[in-house]
N, C-alpha and C positions, 0 to 999 in steps of 0.2 A: 470616571465610572469603571467599575470592576469588569474585566473581560469575562465573557461567558463561553462555555464550550459544550458541544454535544459529541459523545463518543459514537462512532459508526462502526458496527461489527457485522460484516457479511459472513455468513456461515453456511455449511452444507453437511459435511461428513464428520467433522471433528467435534463431536459432542462433548468429550471430556475437556478439550481445550476451552470450549465455550463456557461450560459450567465453572471451570476454574476462574475465568475472567469475571463472570457474574458474582462468584463468591468474593473475589478480591475487590470488586466494586463496593460490595457490602454497604457500609454506612457513609460512603463518600457522597452519595446523593447527587451524582453527576447525571444529567440527562443522557440517556443511552438509547440508540435505535439499533435493533437487531433485525437484519434482513435474512430470513432463513430460506435458502434455496432447496432444502429438503426437510420439510417439517415432520415431526413425529409428536406423539402425545406428551412425552416428557418435556420437550422443548416448548410446546404450546403453553405449558404452565408458567413460562416466563412472563406471559402477558399480565399475570396477577401481581408482579413485583412493582413496587413504586419506582418511579423514575425511568422505567423501561418501556419503550414502545416496541412491541414485537410485531413484525410484519412477515407472516408466512406467505410463501409464494407457491403457485400451482405448478410452476415449472422452474427450471434452473435458469435464472437471469444471467448468470456469470458474475464475476467480481465487479467489473466496471459499472454495469447497469444497477447492480445492487447498492453500491456506494452512492451512486447518483440519486437513487430513490431515498436513501437515508438522508442525504444532504438537503433534499427538497423538504423533507419532513422536519428538519431542524430549524430552530429560530434563533440560534446563538451567533456570536461574533466569529467563533472558531469551530472547526471540525477536527476531531481526533480520529483519524481513520486507523482502525486496529484489526490486524489479522487475529484469527482465533488460535494461532500457534505461538502467541507471545506470552512470555512469563515475566513477572517482575523480579527484580533482585531482592534479596532479603531486606526487610524493613522498609521497602518502597511502598508507596500508595499512589493511586492514580491522581489524587488531588495534589500530592507533592510534586509528581512529575509534570503535571500540567502547569503548576505554578512556576517551576523552573524553566519549562519550555517557553511559556508565554512571556516571561520576563526577558529571556534571551532574545526572543523574536522582536519584542517591542524595543529593546535597547539597541538592537542591530538593524532595525527597520526591515525585517524579513516578512515575506509573504508566507513562507513555509519553513518548518524546522523539524528535524528528526533527531532522536537520541542515537547513540552508537548501538548498532545491533551486534550482539555477540552470541556464540553458541553456548551450550551447557558447560563446556570446558573453559569458557571465558575468552575464546579466540574471536577477534574482531572480524565480522563479515566484510565491512567496508566503511569508509568515511565518504560516502557518496560514490559517484562513478562518472566516467567519461564515455561518450558515445562516439565510436570510431566511424569514419566516413564509409567504411566498407561493410557496415552493418554488424557491429559487435560491441558488447558492453565491456569496458575495461574498468574493473573495480579499483577504487582508490584506497590504498592501504597506508597512506601517509597522512597522519592527522594534521600536519602543517600545510598540506596542499589543499587549498580552498578553491582551486580552479576546476570546478566540477560541472557536469551537465544535468545532474539530477540526484534525487533521493529515492530510496526504496519506500514503497507505500505500506509496508508492513506495520509501521508505527509512525504516523505522519500527522503533525499538527499543521493545519493550513487555514488561512482566512476563508470563511464561508463565502463572502461576497465575491472574492476573486475566483474561487473555485467555480462558482456558478457563472460568473462573467465570461470565463473562457470556455464554458460548456461542460465543465466537469470532465470525467473520464469519457473517452469515445467508446460507446458501447459496442462498436464493431470489433474491438479487440477481445471482447468476451472474457478472456483470461490471459495474463502475462503481457508484459511490455506496455500496458496501459499507463503505468507510471512514467515510463520513458517518454511516451508521447506527450503526457501532460507537462512534464518538466521541460521538454524541448519547446513546447508552446509558451510556457511561462518565461523561459529564457529569451525567446524571440521577442516577447513583449516587454522585456527589461525588468521583470519582477525578480526579486532577490530571494535566495533560499540558502540554507546551510545546515550542517550537522552541529548539534550541541556536543562539543568534544569531551565534556566532563560528566556526561549523563549516559548511562547505558541500560538496555533491557535485553532479556534473553529471547532469541528467535529460534524456534524449532522448525527450521527451514524445510519447506516442501511436505509438511505433514499431510495436507489434503491431496496434493499432487500424487503422492505415493499410493493413494487409494483409488485413483481414477483409472480408466481403461487404458490399455497399452496404446502408445502413440499419441495420446491426447496432448501432452505438453509439447512434444516435438512438432506436431502438426500446427498447433497454434503459434509456436515460435516461428515456423516457416512463413505462414500467411501474414503474421503480424509485422515481420520485418519488411515484407513487401508493402504493406499498408503504411508503415512508417516512412519508407522511401517516397511513396506517393504523396504523403502529406508534407514532408519536410525535404523538398527536393534540393534545397541549397546545402543541406547538411550531408546528404549521401551522394556518392558517385557510383554510377553503374559501371563497374569495373570487373576485371577478372576476379579480384579478391571478394567483391560483393557476391558474385555468382558462386564462387567457391564456398562461401559461408552458407549460402542457401542450399547447396548440395549437401553440406554437412548436416543441415537440418533434416533434409529428406533422408539421408542415410540413417539418422537417428530414429526416424519413423520405422524404417524397415528393420533396424537392429532391435527395436523394442518388441518385435513379434517372435 
């Protein structure tokens, strides 16, 4: 039986990025759920497009809860979680990328897979990442190193049944590090995931974050690392270095003003 996918796009302030993705979806006819944390008249018109389920919200749910809502609305085998700051490479299509990702996942028996994320200049963001015991993410820049703790959720293909089984994203994270939490949980439960090393898409990193109020990201980074430590106690150690990293988060809040 052919595998099926639903694209999940949480959005708020990046209207141009959202409409770019909708245009690129075009005739691909892939089921798509858009969760809009800040609706306006122009975006509401997306509800008229075939294959799109448009879910406007009366308040900002945050990234984690928005994706969970989309996952529950989906009825497919796989979810493709997609940031609205993603761009395709020339001549790419969503159908083509999905086909390559799903084939790679099935061949390698993976629960989740992501393409390589690159910036506009073609520089690689990471090939996954390691989570250090003092509460810091170390990006993996070596394509041959597959010993990773997680993938970035900006462009993430994941089995819907497993995503729901582990509870999806923890909505307490609201924004940032929800993917770190998810993949630590998946790894603890022995699920496998990887980067597709020969497939890449463009990621316009922090497009929405740059439009948010001062200190927003820094504050959520601070509290979310504390929450991560609470949830994954065997992974993190309360140490001088862990405390120092949290002071760095707090300093970032004050520095932003």
